[in-house]
Backbone bond lengths (Angstrom), bond angles and torsions (degrees), N, CA, C in turn:
res aa  C-N    CA-C-N  psi(-1)  N-CA   C-N-CA  omega(-1)  CA-C   N-CA-C  phi
1 I - - - 1.452 - - 1.519 106.85 -
2 A 1.316 117.02 127.25 1.460 121.60 179.20 1.523 109.27 -116.62
3 V 1.335 115.57 134.83 1.457 121.62 -177.37 1.520 108.79 -130.09
4 N 1.333 116.60 127.45 1.463 121.18 175.03 1.522 109.20 -76.73
5 L 1.326 116.03 136.82 1.465 120.91 179.32 1.515 110.67 -119.51
6 S 1.317 115.49 144.27 1.458 121.34 173.76 1.525 108.76 -101.38
7 A 1.323 115.69 166.50 1.465 120.64 176.59 1.526 109.80 -61.06
8 R 1.316 116.51 -38.13 1.468 121.13 -179.15 1.530 110.89 -62.43
9 Q 1.329 117.27 -43.59 1.463 120.21 179.41 1.523 110.99 -63.58
10 L 1.322 116.71 -43.41 1.464 120.00 -179.37 1.521 112.34 -64.46
11 A 1.326 116.61 -27.52 1.463 120.57 -178.12 1.530 113.32 -84.83
12 L 1.332 117.84 -7.55 1.466 119.58 178.74 1.525 109.76 -60.11
13 P 1.332 118.01 134.81 1.461 120.16 -175.73 1.527 114.11 -62.17
14 D 1.327 117.49 -26.98 1.462 119.67 -177.31 1.534 112.75 -107.03
15 F 1.339 117.11 16.90 1.466 119.67 -174.82 1.528 112.30 -59.98
16 E 1.319 116.60 -48.81 1.469 119.91 -179.35 1.527 110.80 -59.04
17 E 1.319 116.84 -46.10 1.466 120.67 -179.11 1.527 111.05 -65.12
18 T 1.316 117.40 -37.10 1.469 120.91 177.91 1.524 110.60 -62.16
19 V 1.322 116.94 -45.48 1.470 120.56 178.90 1.522 109.86 -62.55
20 R 1.325 115.86 -44.67 1.469 120.71 177.96 1.534 111.47 -56.07
21 R 1.326 115.52 -47.90 1.464 121.72 -178.07 1.528 111.27 -64.37
22 V 1.328 116.72 -44.78 1.468 120.47 -179.14 1.525 110.49 -63.70
23 L 1.321 117.17 -41.57 1.468 119.82 177.55 1.528 110.42 -61.59
24 F 1.325 116.03 -45.39 1.466 120.26 -178.83 1.527 111.28 -63.87
25 E 1.335 116.18 -50.05 1.468 120.65 -176.07 1.525 112.74 -66.08
26 S 1.332 116.85 -30.95 1.466 119.82 -178.51 1.519 112.40 -89.69
27 G 1.334 116.60 -13.02 1.457 120.03 -178.07 1.516 113.48 73.56
28 V 1.322 116.89 15.90 1.462 121.96 -179.96 1.525 109.16 -87.08
29 Q 1.320 116.22 133.79 1.461 121.04 175.75 1.527 109.08 -70.22
30 G 1.316 116.85 145.25 1.461 120.95 177.96 1.516 112.37 -56.28
31 S 1.323 116.54 -34.89 1.467 120.65 -178.44 1.526 112.59 -68.53
32 S 1.326 117.27 -11.58 1.468 120.87 177.08 1.526 112.07 -89.51
33 L 1.329 116.74 -2.87 1.462 121.72 -179.04 1.521 109.65 -111.48
34 T 1.331 115.97 127.73 1.461 121.79 173.61 1.518 107.94 -115.98
35 L 1.324 116.04 125.43 1.457 121.41 175.29 1.523 107.60 -97.34
36 E 1.329 116.40 124.48 1.455 122.39 -177.68 1.522 109.29 -100.93
37 I 1.332 115.02 125.13 1.454 122.04 -175.94 1.517 107.73 -128.54
38 T 1.330 117.59 135.65 1.460 119.59 178.00 1.526 110.21 -73.81
39 E 1.326 114.89 161.40 1.464 119.99 178.44 1.522 111.27 -57.76
40 S 1.334 117.14 -41.90 1.461 119.86 -177.18 1.523 111.57 -64.54
41 V 1.326 118.09 -39.37 1.470 120.94 177.61 1.517 109.68 -62.95
42 L 1.308 116.77 -43.48 1.461 120.58 -178.55 1.526 111.36 -66.65
43 M 1.331 116.92 -41.52 1.464 120.49 -178.51 1.527 111.74 -66.76
44 E 1.322 117.05 -30.23 1.463 121.05 -177.85 1.525 112.54 -94.75
45 A 1.319 116.79 5.58 1.466 120.84 -175.69 1.526 111.15 -63.71
46 A 1.324 115.23 127.51 1.460 122.04 176.45 1.527 108.63 -82.04
47 P 1.345 117.42 160.80 1.470 120.01 179.89 1.527 115.11 -50.10
48 P 1.356 120.14 -40.68 1.474 117.59 178.02 1.536 112.38 -62.36
49 T 1.319 117.06 -37.13 1.466 120.80 178.41 1.517 110.38 -66.25
50 I 1.309 116.65 -40.81 1.465 120.94 178.49 1.524 109.72 -62.40
51 S 1.328 116.82 -38.85 1.468 120.62 177.19 1.524 111.20 -63.29
52 V 1.326 116.93 -39.32 1.469 121.11 177.70 1.524 109.63 -63.51
53 L 1.326 117.25 -45.37 1.468 120.52 179.12 1.523 110.77 -61.32
54 D 1.326 116.54 -41.42 1.471 120.06 177.96 1.530 111.01 -62.11
55 A 1.324 116.90 -42.75 1.470 120.69 179.82 1.529 110.88 -64.58
56 L 1.318 117.00 -39.13 1.464 120.26 178.32 1.524 110.93 -67.21
57 R 1.321 117.06 -36.75 1.468 120.80 176.46 1.527 109.89 -61.57
58 E 1.332 116.73 -36.48 1.467 120.21 178.27 1.527 111.60 -64.32
59 L 1.332 116.82 -24.30 1.466 121.31 175.86 1.531 111.27 -81.56
60 G 1.323 116.30 -5.41 1.459 120.72 -178.36 1.515 113.63 95.60
61 V 1.334 116.97 -1.75 1.462 120.84 -179.64 1.525 109.01 -63.82
62 R 1.331 115.21 136.25 1.459 121.34 -178.95 1.528 109.43 -92.00
63 L 1.333 116.48 149.33 1.459 121.90 178.60 1.523 109.48 -119.54
64 A 1.329 115.89 134.25 1.462 121.34 179.02 1.526 109.43 -128.57
65 I 1.335 115.71 144.14 1.456 120.96 173.94 1.522 107.27 -89.28
66 D 1.325 115.82 115.76 1.458 121.88 -178.69 1.524 109.44 -86.44
67 D 1.327 116.69 150.32 1.470 123.35 177.71 1.523 111.64 55.71
68 F 1.333 116.68 38.67 1.461 120.95 -176.01 1.524 110.44 -57.17
69 G 1.326 115.05 134.55 1.453 121.49 177.52 1.511 113.97 98.41
70 T 1.323 118.35 -5.36 1.461 120.25 -178.70 1.525 112.26 -107.81
71 G 1.310 117.45 -6.46 1.464 120.91 -176.85 1.516 111.44 -105.95
72 Y 1.311 115.59 -137.70 1.452 121.85 -178.72 1.521 111.12 -59.06
73 S 1.327 115.47 148.51 1.461 118.98 -178.97 1.526 112.63 -88.59
74 S 1.319 118.56 -11.43 1.459 120.88 179.66 1.521 110.46 -69.97
75 L 1.318 115.80 129.89 1.458 120.16 177.86 1.521 111.44 -98.48
76 G 1.330 116.87 2.03 1.455 120.94 -178.66 1.516 113.54 -58.39
77 Y 1.330 116.56 -31.58 1.466 118.54 -179.15 1.523 111.83 -66.51
78 L 1.326 118.17 -21.04 1.468 120.15 177.22 1.525 110.64 -65.49
79 K 1.332 116.23 -27.32 1.465 120.64 175.74 1.521 111.24 -86.71
80 R 1.336 115.69 -35.91 1.462 120.75 -172.10 1.523 113.46 -74.31
81 F 1.314 117.61 -31.40 1.461 121.18 -176.91 1.519 110.08 -111.12
82 E 1.313 115.78 144.44 1.458 120.62 176.72 1.531 107.86 -84.01
83 L 1.321 115.38 105.07 1.461 121.81 -176.09 1.517 110.47 -111.88
84 D 1.326 115.47 164.52 1.461 121.42 178.49 1.515 113.06 -117.24
85 A 1.334 117.16 -27.09 1.462 118.88 -173.28 1.522 111.84 -153.93
86 L 1.332 114.48 154.82 1.458 123.03 170.02 1.520 107.05 -116.92
87 K 1.326 116.29 137.28 1.460 120.76 177.44 1.526 107.96 -111.03
88 V 1.337 115.64 114.21 1.459 121.36 -178.93 1.527 108.50 -70.88
89 D 1.314 116.32 125.33 1.456 120.70 -177.30 1.524 111.41 -62.80
90 Q 1.329 115.03 145.07 1.458 120.87 -178.04 1.526 113.10 -61.87
91 S 1.328 118.24 -22.55 1.463 119.83 178.69 1.526 111.20 -62.52
92 F 1.331 117.95 -27.73 1.468 121.54 176.54 1.527 111.03 -86.54
93 V 1.317 116.93 -34.77 1.470 121.64 -179.57 1.529 109.86 -68.31
94 R 1.314 116.58 -35.47 1.463 121.94 -176.92 1.529 111.87 -55.52
95 G 1.322 117.54 -37.00 1.460 120.78 -175.93 1.514 115.42 -90.20
96 L 1.324 117.62 1.83 1.467 119.67 -179.90 1.522 110.29 -58.49
97 G 1.322 115.56 134.19 1.454 120.67 179.42 1.513 113.31 89.70
98 S 1.337 117.73 -17.99 1.465 119.80 179.88 1.526 112.76 -125.48
99 D 1.308 117.44 -23.67 1.463 121.37 -178.37 1.522 109.25 -121.04
100 P 1.334 117.15 109.00 1.468 119.79 -178.20 1.529 113.27 -60.16
101 E 1.327 117.17 -29.47 1.467 119.84 179.41 1.530 110.83 -68.56
102 D 1.325 117.19 -41.18 1.468 119.91 176.80 1.522 110.52 -63.01
103 S 1.328 116.54 -42.11 1.469 120.28 177.68 1.519 110.69 -60.86
104 A 1.328 116.72 -41.42 1.466 120.73 179.91 1.526 111.03 -65.83
105 I 1.326 117.06 -39.67 1.467 120.47 179.30 1.521 110.38 -65.40
106 V 1.325 117.44 -46.30 1.465 120.36 179.51 1.523 110.08 -62.00
107 A 1.329 117.40 -42.98 1.469 120.88 178.53 1.525 110.50 -60.85
108 A 1.331 117.06 -40.28 1.464 120.72 179.93 1.528 111.24 -66.72
109 V 1.325 117.34 -41.03 1.467 120.65 178.70 1.522 110.29 -64.60
110 V 1.331 117.18 -42.85 1.468 120.88 178.06 1.524 109.78 -60.98
111 S 1.320 117.03 -44.21 1.466 121.03 179.74 1.528 111.29 -64.05
112 L 1.323 116.84 -44.13 1.464 121.31 178.33 1.523 110.58 -61.18
113 A 1.313 116.54 -46.48 1.468 120.49 -179.56 1.523 111.15 -61.22
114 R 1.310 116.64 -43.82 1.471 119.32 178.42 1.522 111.20 -60.81
115 A 1.324 116.42 -42.95 1.466 120.49 -179.84 1.523 111.31 -62.39
116 L 1.327 116.91 -31.65 1.467 122.01 -179.90 1.527 112.52 -95.20
117 R 1.326 116.73 5.93 1.471 123.67 -179.47 1.532 112.05 58.61
118 L 1.332 115.87 44.69 1.458 122.34 177.78 1.523 109.65 -112.49
119 S 1.316 116.51 150.92 1.461 121.10 171.58 1.523 108.67 -74.74
120 V 1.330 115.90 157.08 1.464 121.26 175.61 1.523 108.10 -126.37
121 V 1.328 115.72 131.48 1.461 121.79 176.34 1.524 107.24 -121.74
122 A 1.317 117.30 126.31 1.461 121.74 175.89 1.523 108.62 -90.77
123 E 1.322 116.41 127.10 1.466 121.65 -179.95 1.524 110.71 -94.16
124 G 1.310 116.19 151.30 1.457 120.89 169.85 1.515 116.18 75.69
125 V 1.333 117.91 31.29 1.465 120.21 177.84 1.528 108.29 -73.96
126 E 1.329 115.54 118.06 1.462 120.70 -176.49 1.522 113.60 -118.72
127 R 1.348 116.92 -9.94 1.468 119.50 -176.50 1.523 110.37 -139.16
128 A 1.328 115.17 155.27 1.464 121.60 179.46 1.521 111.51 -62.06
129 D 1.339 117.90 -37.06 1.466 119.59 -178.92 1.528 111.40 -66.42
130 Q 1.328 117.66 -32.91 1.467 120.32 175.96 1.526 110.30 -65.46
131 L 1.321 116.02 -44.01 1.460 120.54 179.31 1.525 110.37 -62.09
132 Q 1.323 116.69 -43.18 1.464 120.74 178.61 1.526 110.94 -62.14
133 Q 1.320 117.56 -43.68 1.470 121.88 178.97 1.530 110.15 -63.08
134 L 1.323 117.72 -40.68 1.466 121.34 178.13 1.521 110.92 -62.49
135 R 1.320 116.45 -42.24 1.470 119.99 176.38 1.520 110.08 -59.39
136 W 1.333 115.73 -46.11 1.460 121.06 -178.58 1.533 111.14 -62.29
137 L 1.335 116.57 -35.71 1.464 120.94 -179.95 1.529 112.50 -79.01
138 G 1.332 117.02 -8.62 1.456 120.59 177.79 1.513 114.77 90.92
139 C 1.324 117.31 15.46 1.462 120.63 177.57 1.521 108.54 -77.05
140 G 1.324 116.91 123.41 1.455 121.23 -172.05 1.511 116.98 -85.00
141 L 1.326 118.60 -20.21 1.465 120.95 -176.78 1.526 109.70 -139.22
142 A 1.326 115.83 150.62 1.459 120.12 -179.84 1.517 109.86 -148.28
143 Q 1.327 115.01 157.93 1.457 120.81 173.75 1.519 107.95 -144.75
144 G 1.312 115.82 153.95 1.456 120.08 178.45 1.511 111.20 153.64
145 F 1.322 115.82 175.15 1.462 122.08 -175.94 1.521 112.52 -59.14
146 F 1.333 117.89 -33.14 1.461 120.00 -179.43 1.527 110.84 -62.31
147 L 1.321 116.39 -34.65 1.464 121.25 -177.59 1.521 112.47 -88.66
148 A 1.310 117.31 -39.54 1.466 121.47 179.07 1.526 108.52 -168.04
149 P 1.323 117.15 131.69 1.461 119.91 177.19 1.528 110.05 -75.29
150 P 1.337 117.39 165.20 1.466 118.97 173.19 1.524 109.39 -58.21
151 L 1.318 116.24 143.32 1.464 121.07 -176.17 1.521 111.25 -125.17
152 E 1.318 115.64 148.65 1.461 121.46 171.53 1.527 108.02 -69.97
153 A 1.320 117.06 162.56 1.465 121.78 -175.30 1.527 112.41 -55.65
154 E 1.325 117.64 -44.44 1.471 120.09 -178.49 1.521 111.62 -64.82
155 A 1.334 116.67 -43.51 1.465 120.51 179.54 1.522 110.46 -66.59
156 L 1.323 116.34 -35.33 1.460 120.25 178.46 1.524 110.79 -65.59
157 T 1.318 116.49 -42.79 1.464 120.65 177.69 1.522 110.54 -60.25
158 Q 1.321 116.83 -44.17 1.465 120.82 178.78 1.529 110.60 -63.02
159 R 1.320 116.59 -42.21 1.471 120.28 -179.81 1.528 110.51 -63.30
160 F 1.333 117.39 -42.83 1.465 120.43 178.61 1.515 111.35 -60.00
161 S 1.311 116.57 -36.30 1.460 118.88 -178.09 1.527 111.97 -73.08
162 Q 1.333 117.39 -18.22 1.464 120.97 -177.96 1.522 113.80 -97.82
163 Y 1.326 117.05 -28.78 1.460 120.10 -171.24 1.520 111.60 -129.39
164 A 1.312 114.56 152.34 1.463 121.47 171.53 1.524 107.54 -105.11
165 L 1.317 116.92 168.67 1.456 121.64 174.31 1.521 108.08 -63.00
166 I 1.308 116.65 126.03 1.461 120.81 -176.91 1.523 108.33 -113.24
167 P 1.345 118.69 107.62 1.462 120.51 177.35 1.529 110.27 -66.85
168 L 1.310 116.09 151.12 1.459 120.17 176.16 1.518 109.02 -71.08
169 P 1.348 117.87 137.73 1.479 119.43 179.40 1.510 111.54 -69.41
């Protein structure tokens, strides 16, 4: 389960306890939850927010950088924070197969993530050729309309009961 977080949500005084309670009440393991944070939120994180992220990591919650490559250019935070995944922004995925620069950027992000032992998720996959190019570049996970459209809560629950996470071959 992946959830996008805003700076405001992370700054809520009871955010850590809320996540703890929801995990407990739902019976979901922390490792099944990925919190997605943009580069700008992470770069502006105050010490209390960093403490919350550390506490959530202790619960097994995974952290991913959403829209990677569209925010701050400093890569220092990749060393400073314990992360699990980078999500390649759809603006780079959109040009795969037609824009050599987008292909080069995606390839570089995949290479960087591998070197740092992070997962890579490509956002915004809308066509079969994009998915094929991502496979060729070594990107292991993808999301987008081509793979599954947005779903209402009931349909999402049904889908979860039928399918597991399927990594790209």
